[in-house]
C-alpha positions in Angstrom: 39.7 -33.4 -49.7 39.4 -36.8 -51.5 36.8 -36.5 -54.2 35.6 -38.1 -57.3 37.5 -36.9 -60.4 35.7 -34.1 -62.4 32.8 -33.6 -60.1 30.7 -30.5 -59.6 29.5 -28.8 -56.4 26.0 -27.6 -55.8 24.9 -25.0 -53.1 21.1 -24.7 -52.8 20.1 -21.6 -51.1 23.0 -19.6 -52.5 21.4 -16.2 -51.9 21.5 -16.5 -48.0 24.4 -15.6 -45.9 26.0 -19.0 -45.4 25.0 -20.1 -48.9 26.8 -17.2 -50.5 29.9 -17.8 -48.3 30.0 -21.5 -49.3 29.8 -20.6 -53.1 32.5 -18.2 -52.7 34.9 -20.6 -50.9 34.0 -23.5 -53.3 34.7 -21.3 -56.3 38.3 -20.7 -55.3 39.0 -24.1 -53.7 39.7 -25.9 -57.1 38.2 -29.0 -55.4 35.2 -29.0 -57.7 34.2 -27.8 -61.2 31.9 -26.4 -62.0 30.3 -24.9 -59.0 26.6 -24.3 -59.1 24.7 -21.6 -57.1 21.1 -22.3 -56.8 18.5 -19.9 -55.3 15.0 -18.2 -56.0 17.0 -15.0 -56.6 20.3 -14.8 -58.2 23.0 -13.2 -56.0 26.2 -11.9 -57.3 28.6 -14.8 -57.7 32.3 -15.2 -58.3 33.4 -15.6 -62.0 32.8 -19.1 -63.4 30.2 -20.1 -60.9 27.0 -21.3 -62.7 23.6 -20.0 -61.5 20.3 -21.6 -61.6 16.9 -20.8 -60.2 15.3 -23.1 -57.8 12.3 -22.9 -55.5 12.5 -25.7 -52.8 8.8 -25.2 -52.1 8.1 -26.3 -55.7 9.1 -29.9 -56.7 8.8 -29.1 -60.5 11.4 -26.3 -59.9 13.6 -28.7 -58.0 13.4 -31.3 -60.8 14.1 -28.7 -63.5 17.2 -27.5 -61.6 18.5 -31.0 -61.2 18.1 -31.6 -64.8 20.3 -28.7 -65.7 23.0 -29.4 -63.1 23.0 -33.1 -64.4 24.1 -31.9 -67.8 27.5 -31.0 -66.3 28.2 -34.6 -65.3 28.4 -36.2 -61.8 28.2 -34.2 -58.7 30.7 -34.6 -55.7 29.1 -32.2 -53.2 25.5 -31.0 -52.5 24.9 -28.6 -49.7 21.3 -27.5 -49.0 21.8 -24.1 -47.2 18.1 -23.3 -47.0 16.0 -22.8 -43.9 13.4 -20.6 -42.1 13.0 -19.6 -38.4 10.9 -16.4 -38.9 9.5 -14.2 -41.6 6.2 -12.2 -41.9 3.6 -14.0 -39.8 6.0 -16.7 -38.8 7.9 -16.5 -35.4 9.2 -19.3 -33.1 6.8 -20.2 -30.4 7.6 -19.4 -26.7 4.7 -21.7 -25.6 2.5 -24.4 -26.9 -0.3 -21.9 -26.7 1.1 -20.2 -29.6 1.0 -23.3 -31.9 -0.6 -22.6 -35.2 -1.1 -25.2 -38.1 -0.4 -22.9 -40.9 2.9 -21.6 -39.3 4.0 -25.1 -38.5 3.1 -26.3 -42.1 5.2 -23.3 -43.5 8.3 -24.1 -41.4 8.1 -27.9 -42.2 7.7 -27.0 -45.9 11.1 -25.2 -45.9 13.1 -27.0 -43.3 12.1 -30.6 -43.8 10.1 -31.3 -47.0 12.2 -29.0 -49.1 15.6 -30.7 -48.4 13.9 -34.1 -48.8 12.7 -33.2 -52.2 16.1 -31.8 -53.1 17.4 -35.2 -52.1 14.9 -37.0 -54.3 16.1 -35.2 -57.4 19.7 -34.5 -56.7 21.1 -37.5 -55.0 20.8 -39.6 -58.3 23.3 -37.0 -59.7 26.0 -38.0 -57.1 29.1 -39.9 -58.5 28.5 -43.6 -58.1 32.2 -44.2 -57.2 34.4 -42.3 -55.1 33.7 -39.9 -52.1 30.8 -37.7 -52.5 28.6 -35.8 -50.0 25.1 -34.7 -49.5 24.8 -32.2 -46.6 22.0 -30.0 -45.3 21.9 -27.3 -42.8 20.3 -28.5 -39.7 20.5 -27.0 -36.1 21.5 -28.1 -32.6 18.1 -27.2 -31.4 16.8 -30.1 -33.6 18.5 -32.4 -31.0 15.8 -34.2 -28.9 18.4 -35.3 -26.3 19.9 -31.8 -26.1 16.5 -29.9 -25.6 16.7 -28.4 -22.2 15.1 -25.1 -22.7 11.9 -25.9 -24.7 10.1 -23.4 -26.9 10.5 -23.0 -30.7 8.3 -26.0 -31.3 8.0 -25.9 -35.1 11.7 -25.0 -35.7 12.9 -27.8 -33.3 10.5 -30.3 -34.8 11.3 -29.5 -38.4 15.0 -29.8 -37.8 14.6 -33.0 -35.9 12.5 -34.4 -38.7 15.2 -33.2 -41.1 17.8 -35.2 -39.1 15.7 -38.3 -39.3 15.3 -37.9 -43.1 19.1 -37.6 -43.5 19.7 -40.6 -41.4 17.2 -42.7 -43.4 18.6 -41.4 -46.7 22.1 -42.3 -45.6 21.1 -46.0 -45.2 19.6 -46.1 -48.7 22.2 -44.2 -50.5 24.9 -46.5 -49.1 23.5 -49.3 -51.1 24.3 -47.8 -54.4 27.0 -45.4 -53.4 29.1 -47.0 -50.8 31.5 -44.0 -50.5 28.8 -41.4 -50.1 28.4 -39.4 -47.0 25.0 -37.9 -46.0 25.1 -35.5 -43.0 23.4 -32.6 -41.3 25.4 -29.6 -40.4 24.9 -27.1 -37.6 26.5 -23.8 -38.7 26.6 -22.3 -35.2 24.9 -18.9 -34.5 25.7 -16.9 -37.6 25.2 -13.2 -38.3 22.4 -13.5 -40.9 18.8 -12.7 -41.6 17.9 -15.9 -39.8 19.5 -15.1 -36.5 19.3 -11.2 -36.5 16.1 -10.9 -34.5 17.5 -13.0 -31.8 21.2 -12.0 -31.9 20.9 -8.4 -33.2 24.6 -7.6 -32.4 26.7 -9.4 -35.2 29.8 -8.8 -33.2 28.5 -10.5 -30.1 30.5 -13.2 -28.4 29.8 -16.6 -30.0 28.2 -15.2 -33.2 30.1 -16.3 -36.3 30.3 -14.3 -39.5 29.0 -16.2 -42.6 32.4 -16.7 -44.1 33.7 -18.0 -40.7 30.9 -20.5 -40.6 31.2 -21.6 -44.2 35.0 -22.1 -43.6 34.3 -24.3 -40.5 31.6 -26.3 -42.3 33.8 -27.1 -45.3 36.6 -28.1 -43.0 34.3 -30.4 -41.0 33.1 -32.1 -44.4 36.6 -32.5 -45.3 37.2 -34.6 -42.2 34.3 -36.9 -42.4 34.2 -40.5 -43.9 31.5 -43.1 -44.5 31.6 -44.1 -40.8 30.0 -40.7 -40.1 27.2 -40.9 -42.7 23.7 -40.2 -41.1 25.1 -38.0 -38.4 24.8 -34.4 -37.7 27.9 -32.3 -36.9 28.4 -28.9 -35.6 30.7 -26.2 -37.1 33.5 -27.2 -34.6 33.3 -30.8 -35.7 31.5 -32.2 -32.6 28.7 -34.6 -33.2 25.3 -33.3 -32.4 23.2 -35.7 -30.1 20.2 -37.3 -31.8 
């Protein structure tokens, strides 16, 4: 991986399954130093990883976390590994008749607005010269062109909106950081809390373990260059349709 010298890596959402796996792999990769693990709750982390509290639903918390990370110098990699599909009172809709404004607002707050605010405060920390990456976990179901099943209105729309934000961000970031890459990542169907109600068998065919997904995603990031900025890429390296 070609990176700027002496840059750090930041994983936001480090308490989730994919987030923890990303932190663990980055901690032993020697590609970045230091590695920051940011989340609302502080999970166990490998030795040397720096932890910091963050709540992506609270802009003041995001700004405070960015300020702490910035003290370590320029950042070479930022991965936003947060997301919501379901929780108490929030479930993906099977029909438009189930649409609820409060539920939709909650999903957009985490899946779209949160990563946008992370970009607002963390992109200025990216190295100005050399390769650097801002990535956020998206989803294939956020593809408008690929939507053939319907349903899951809020989740689909929030990820489609995130993809548009990333595309727009990539255009602006390129003006000040010509070697920067801004992308969305589809991690696949992963055995995690997010997918468990819909894929209860973690050993089912097509379900990735968090560490498998993290390994694939970091490998994909390693293959991208500035020509790919603004796109969304799946765990297997395939470009996800807009």
